[in-house]
N, C-alpha and C positions, 0 to 999 in steps of 0.2 A: 188751468191757465196755460196758454200757449207760450212757447219759447220766444225770446226777443229776436227781432230782426236787425241785423247790423249791416252797414255798408262796408265791404271788404276793401283793403288797400289794393290799388291798381297801379302797376308800373308799366312803362312802355319805352320802346326804342324803334328805330326804323332804318331801312335801307331803300335805295332807289336805283333804277336803271332804265335806260331808254330802249334796251334790246333784250335783256335777259329777265323774264318773268320771275325766275327763282331768286333773283337778287332785288326784287321790288316788293317789299313786304313791310308789315308792321308786326313787331314782336310785342305781345301783350301778356302780362302775368297778373292773374287775380289771386290774391292771397286768401286761401280758404283751408286753414289747418284742420286736420282730423275730420275732413268731409270725404266719405267714401264715394267712389264713382257712381255707385247705384243711387246715391242721394243727391246727385247733381242733375240739374236741368239746364241745358244750354240751347239757346235759340240764336242762330246766325242769320242775318239778312244783309243785303248789299250795303246798307248804311247803318246797321243796327246790331248790337251785341247785347243779349240778355242772359244773365247768369243767376241761378238760385241753387244754393247748396245747404244741406242741414248737417250739423255736427251733433251727434248724440252724446258724445263725451263732454262737449262744452255746453250743451243745451242751448244752442244758438243757431239761427238761420241767417245765412249770408245772401244778400241780394243786391245786384247792381244792374243798371241799364245804361248803355253807352250809345249815344247817337254820334256816329263817326263823321269826321271832316269830309272824307271822300268815300268813294265806293270801293268795295272789296269783291273779289271773286270767291263766292261762298264755296263752290265745288273744289277749288284749288287750295282753300285754307284748311289748316289742320289744328288739332288740339291735343294736349297731352296732360294727363292727370297724375299728380303725385300726392303724397300724404300731407303736403304743406300748401300746395297751390294748383291752379290750372293754368297751363301755358298754351297760348295761341300763337300761331304764325298765320297772320291774315294777309293774303296776297292782294296787293293793290290792283285794281282793275286797269287803271291807266298807267302805261309805261311812260315814265317821266323822270328827268334828271333831278328836278327840284324836290326837296323834301316837303311833306305836309308841314304847314306852319304850326300845327297843333294836332292833337288826337281827335278832339271833339269838335263838332260843328259850332257849338256855342263857345264864344271866346271867354265867357265867364269862368274864373278860376274856381275849381272845386277842391276841397280839402283832402279827398281820398286819392287823388291822381298825382303821380310823381314820375319824373324821368328815371328810367333805369340806366344809371350812369355806368354800371358794369358792362352793359352791352351797347351803349350809345357810341356812335362814331360820327364825327362831323361830316357833313356832306362832301367836302372837298378832300376828305381823307379815307373815304370808304373803299376806294379801289385798293388801298394798301392793307385793308383789314382782311383777316382770314375769311374764306368763304363760309365756313361752318361755325363761326364763333357764336352766332345766335341760334342757328338751326341745331347745332350739336352741343349746346350748353357750354360755350367757350372752349370747344375741343381744340381750337387752334393754338391754345396756350399750353398744351400738354407737354411741350418740350421743356418747360421749366421744372417739371417734377424732379426733385432731388438735386436741382441745379446742375444737371448733366452737362449743359452747355458750357459750364465753367470748369469742367473736369481738368483742364490744363493747369489749374492753380493748385491742385492737390499736391501737397508737399513742396509747392513752389517749383515743380518741374518746369512749368511753362515759362519760367523766367530765364532759362538757358544758362550758358556758361558764365555770364557775368554775374549770376546770383542775384540779379535785380538791383545792383548798386550802380547802374548807369555806366558800366564799362570801366570802373575803377580797377586798376591793377594793384591788388594788395601785396603782390610780391615786391613792388617798389616801395612799399611803406614798411618793410621789415616784417611783414606777416608771413612770408614764405609761400604757402600754398594759396590757392584761389579762395574766394569768399564762400564757396559752397560749404555750408555747415560750419563756417568760420574756423577751420582747422588751424589756420595760420596763427590764431590767437591762443592756441593751447599751450604755448611755451611761456606764457606770462608768469605763471607760478614758478617755473624753474629759474627764470631770471631773477625773481625776488629772492629765492633761496641762495643763489650764487652771490647775490649782493650781500646777504647777511654773513655768509662765510668769509667774504672778502673783508668785512669789517673786523672779524675776529683775528685775521692774520695781519692786519695792518700794523707795522712797527710804530713805536712811539716816536715823538719828535726828538731830534738829536739835542742832547744837553738837558733834556727835561728832567732826567733822574738826578743829575749832578746838582741842579738848582734846588731840588727838593731836599737833597742831603745837606747842602750848605745851610738851607733855611732851618733844618732840624737841629743842627749844631748850635745855632744861634739862640736856641731856646733851652732853658733849663727845665727843672721840674715844673709841674703845673703850678702856676701862681707865683713862681720865683723869678727874679731877674738877676742877672749877673752884671757886676760893675767892675770895670778895670780900675786898678789903683791910679789915683791922680798923681801926676808928677809935680814935685815942689820946685819952686823957681830958684831956691838958693843952694849952695854947696852943703854937703853933709858935714856936720860938726862931730868930731870924735871927742869923747871924754878922755881926759888924761888921768890915769890912776894916781 
């Protein structure tokens, strides 16, 4: 029993130019994982791309035929094989500013064909795109590795003398030194300690002790009350012996 034949996924993007042939091409990728180069058969014609590849590990054969919208320069076109896919740079034959409206001659939508958004650039923005982003596997984005372009932010050095706080002078806010590392705030704990010590040394209110002493004398033993003798309204009668 022969291995099954599958249609591989195909993605594409393009560039155009009226004067530079090297910037006037179609970038085409055919997904064919685990297909060695010796098992690939590629046939390029001015309006036709035919690909067949067999994967022994997956026990499958990939095959696709593409009838292109416009003509390509077969001799100037190139292909590159990887362990996952086959990448073509198909040089458009006609130098023209306008993009191809689609990849295939037939306008009918096919399920296996998709736009390669990682490499696609709009027609009116392609002049600003790196020249080798398609030819060199997006090599134009190499500067983002490790975010070197943002190195000025390391440790916030790039924020300069104002420490990034919009020019606020912390010395006027009682902070002392500048905002770098916030050293002006390091004395907050000391101020709290001084405040605690000040509470211990604060003298009592004047007369407070005397009022407590008087209040204490007015009380007897616990639960007892003292009464002053009542005065009688008449004169004292003395007994005559």
